N, C-alpha and C positions, 0 to 999 in steps of 0.2 A: 071611103070606104070605110063601112062599120068594119071594127076591128072583131074578128072572129076568136071565142075562147078554145083556146087549148089547152086551159089550165089542168093542173093536176088533180086528179080525183081525191076528194074529201075522206082518206083514210084514216082512220084512228088506231094507233099501236096499242099495243099491251101496256105499254106504259102509260097510255093519256095522251102522246105526243098526235098532233094533226098536221096537216099540211097547212093550214093558215099559220102553225105556229114555226115555220121553218125559214132559214133566212133568206131562200132565194124566192119567197112567195111573190109571185105578180110578174116575175122575169118572163119573157115569152122567148122560146128557144124555138128555132128550126133546126133538125139534123137532115143532113143530105149527105148519110155515110152508111158505110156497109161492111160487113166482117166484124171486127172487134175494136180495135182503137177508137175510131170516131163514134160507134155507138155506145163504146162505155164511157166518153166522155160526157155525150148526150144523157145517160143512165146517172152519173154523178150529178149532173145538174138538176134532174128529177128530183132524185133522191133527196136534194137541198131544197126543194119546193118549187122549182121551176116549172113552167107549162112547157112541155118538150111534144112537138111535133115533128114525127119520122115521115120523110119523102122518100118512097121506094118507086121502082119502074113497075109497070104493070105486069112484066112478063115476068115472075116470078119472084120479084122483090129483090131484098138482101139475099145476098149467096148464102150468108149463115143462117138462113132457115134451112137449108138442106145439108148443113154441115153435120152428119152423123152418118152411122149411129153414135150415141143413142138418140132416138125421137122422144117426145110427150107431146101426148095429143095434138101430133100433128105437123110438130114443129120440131127441130132439132134443140138439144137442151142447150146448147151455146146461145142460139137467139133468144131463148127464156131467160138466160142469166143475163145477157147484156141489153135486153130492150123493155126491162120491166118498167112501170111509171110513165108509159109516152103513150101518145095516141098518133095514128097512123093513116097515112092516106097514099095513096098511087097519082104520080103524074109521068105523064110522057114527055121527058124533056127534049124529045125533037119536035114537040108543037107548039109554034110559036103562042097560040092561046095558053098553053100550060105555063110557058115562061112568063108570060104578062101575069097570069094570075099569081105567080110565085113571087114576081117583082112587086104587084100591090099589096100582097100579103107579108112580105118582107119590111114594108115600109111602117107596119104596126110592130114590129117585134125588135128584140133588145140583141140577140145573137144569133149570128150562124154559124154552125158545126157541119164542117165539109171535108171528107176525105176521098173524092173523085179520084180517078187517075189523073196525075200531073197535066194541065192544060187544057182539060174538059170544060171546067167552068168557064175558063176564058172563052172558049170557042162558042158557048152558050149565052155569053153575055152576061153572066152571072160573077165575073171578077169583082175583086175588092174596090176597084176605082168607081165603077159602074154602080155599084149597091150601097157604097157609101155617099155616093152623090145623092142618090135617091132618098136614103135615109142616113145623115150625117152621126146620129146616135147608135149607128148598129154596131156592134163587136163581131169581126168577121174572123173566124177562126178556121186555120186548114192544117191538117194533119198529113204529112208528109212522108215519103219514105226513107230519101236521101236528105231533105232541107228546100228549103225555098229558093235555093241561089246556089251557085257551082255549076260543074260540068255535067253533075248528073242529077240536077234539081228536076227534070224532066221523067226521069227513070223511075216505073213503078215497082214496088218490092214487097214482099210479105217477111214475116218473123223470123224463119230459118235463115233464108239470104241476108238479111241484115246482121243478125248474131253473127254468121259467119264473117261476113264483110267487115264487121267492126271490130273483130278481134275478140268477140266473148267466145268463141269456143275454144280459141288458143289458151284462155285461163281455166277452162272448165273440164272436167274428167279426172283421171286416176294419173297419176306420177307418170307411170309407162306406158298408157294406153294413147289410143288418138285424141285429139280435141273433141269434145262433145258439146251437142246444143244445151243449153239450159231447159230443164223438161217442163216449162210451163211458158205461158205468153206473156214473160216479163217486157218485152218491149212495147207489144199492142197494149198491155193494161197498164204501163208506164207512162207511154204516150198520152194514153187517155186522161191519166191523171194530170198530166203536165199541161194538155189541153183546157181540162176544166179549169185547173189554176192558174192558168193565164185569161181564160174568160172572166172569172170572177175577179183576177185584179183590173183589167180592162174596164169591167164595170163599176168598181169601187173608183177609179182614175176618173171614170166619166162623171161623178158627183162633182168633181173639182172643177173640170173642163166642159162640160156638157156636150162632149162630142166621144164617139165610141172609137175604134181604130181597128188595127189588123193584128191579130194573134198567130203565129207560127211556129210549129214544131214538128218533129220527125222521130223515126223510130232510129234512125242513126244516130240523133243528138241524145235521146235518151240512152242508147247504147252505151257512147261516150261518157254520159254522165254517171252511169251506174258503173262506169270503168274509172271513175276520177282517182282513187285511192290507188288503182294500180299505174295511172298513168303517171302520177307524182311521182312515183318509185321508179317506172320507168325513165322518166325524165331525168330524173337525178342520177340514175345510175347506166343508162343503157343496157340493162339486163330485162330480159323477158321474165315476167314472173312464173315461178314454178306452179305445175298444177298441183291439187290435192284433193282427195275425192271427198273428203267429208269436214275440212278444216282449212286452217289458214296457216302454210307453209312459215309464213314470218312470226308467227305467235307459237310458243311451247309452254305451257300442253294447251291445246286447242284443236280437238279433234275426236274422231269416235274411235273406240276400242271394243274388241270382241269380249263377249261375258260367256260365261258357259251356256246361256239360252238364249242369244240375242247380239245385241250392239247397244252401247252406250256413249253418248257425247261429254265428253269433259272439258270445261272451261275454267281451267286454271291460269287465267290470261294476266296475272301478275305475281310480282315476286312473293306477296303476302298470301295468295291463294295457292301458289304451289307449293309454299311451306306446310301449309293445311293439309295440303293433298299427301305431301311426302309423309307426314306423321300418321296421319290415318292409314297409309298404306304401309306402315309398320319403318319407314326409313327417314326418320329424322333426320339423319345426316346429309340427305339429299340438299336439304336447303342451306346446309354451309359449307358443303362441297364446291372450289371456287370454280369448277366445269359449270355447275348450274347457277350461280350467283345473280345473275341477270337474265331478262329475256334475250338481248344479245348472245349471251355465252350459251342459254339451253338451245337455241336454233343451230349455233355451232357445232355443238355436241348432242345434238338432239338423237345421234344414233347411239348414244351411251344410256341416255336415259328411258327412251320411248320404249325399249325393248324390254324393260325393266317392269315399265309400266304395265304394259300389255301382257306379260307373264301373271302378273299377279292379279289383274281384273278377270282374267279368262278363269280364274278359280272359283267364282261365285255368280250368281244369277244375275240380271239387270236390276229387279227389285232391291236384292241385295246392296248393291251398290248404289242404287238411288238413294236408298234410307240412308245410307252410312254418310254419303255425301254432303246431301242436304242438309243433315244436323251440323256437320260443322261450316257450313257456310259456301259449300264449294259448287258452283253453277254446274249443272249436268241436265241429262234430259235421255229417254228412251228415243228410238227412231220410230215414229209410228206410222202407221198406215192410215187412209182416210177413215176407214170405219173406226180403228181406234182413235181418232182426233172427236169424230163425233161422240163418243162414247167419254169424254173426258168431263169431268165437273166442271172444270174451268170453263170449257167452252159452253156448257150448259149456262153457267151463270153469267157470261157476258150476252147472252141473247142475241149473239150475232146472226145465226141461222133462221131466216124469215120465212114463214109462208108465202108464197105469192097468193092473192087474192084470186078466186076463179081458176086456179091453175093445177092444186093439191100438189105444190113442188116446192120443197124446201130449198133455197138459195142462201148465200153468203150475203148479208147485209151491208150497208154502208159501214167500212171499218172506223167510224168515228163516231162521237155522241154528241149532243149539246144540252149543258146542264143535267147530266147523267141519262139522257135518252137517246135511244138511237133512233132516225128517222124510220118511219115505218114504210114498208112498201105500197106504191099507190096501186098498182093495177099491174095485171098480165099484159106481157107483150101483144102488142096489137095484132090481128089476123091481117092480112094483105089488105088493104084498102078499107079498113073496118071503118071508119070516120070519114070515109067520103063525102056521103051523105049530109053529115052533121056540117062541114063546110062548103053544101053547094056545089059538089062534084060530081061526076057521073060515076055511080057504083061499077066495081070492076067485076068481070066476067068470074064468076065460081071456079070456072075450069083453070083461071090462072092462080088461084090461091094454091091450089094445092100442086102445082107443076112440079116445084122442087123438093116435096116431100114424099113424094109416093114412089 
């Protein structure tokens, strides 16, 4: 079979970077994934220069196409954000001819990323053992809910339930309130990052061995990884970490405070910074007070020092305290909403918001640069079955394209 090109479109970024200069140029990826974690892994690989072909079911495609509002140009903004830089086809994986086509295509590819419901790939004859026998150089990457082994490995799962199961709720929220969810897709996106990193590491290993391999990661493992500091403390003490709305109860001073017109986060996280803060607030004696002489003592006596700081910071505006604390080198920041973030000079200077070609939508680009250049966005997310004809597949009925977005 002659390899079918699904390379990343040759886009030139504002800084002059092109797809041909990216580190994964020439790597061919098939993504059989939906929602967020798997597609984000594919998008990372695409942003790094790989040619990523997204495979969707004909009946509506990736569920995330309909995960709105908001919608933008017929697709949920979630789908736009997670699937830029890819080409897309539809395959009915219940059709043996489609499975045969996919197997032939994978023989010419470098990476498969999949997050179908556990057990489905095995039932379809697309398991790792089968595909690695057909293509020993293939990197086969699976994203699971609970992991690739254990009594729960076949259970499906979504972000909120894994956060709850893994204990993330228990360390998030206010001290006196109920446990709470982390308010963004920290596990989906994190698992996507681990999957992409695993694929890149396996490709690097392939240079030495000539063989691909199996990469597994999961939302549950990502959650445990993000809780690594908490579990180290728990395993040493047996004590459940206390919650704090804005900071770290193990470090003082390290939290938000009300000002006369908002809030400010202050991170005087060591003895030197605490002394600077104390002097600026008009109480240099705090730094000499034996109750506050170390972080451990400040934690033990936080009810003595935190209310005093709170009372002083309430007397002036956020901007007033930002100016004063930054002048003496005490880390601090206002609490911004998304609009305020987009208006910051620092955000603009990084050039991290990028336009999706043909979509008229700004998204956050890859949060890494190479030689001072951020990879450009290759192309907009594919319409359902957009590239079927290019790969010799039958076109999809246009009625199916809009089924999930109307």
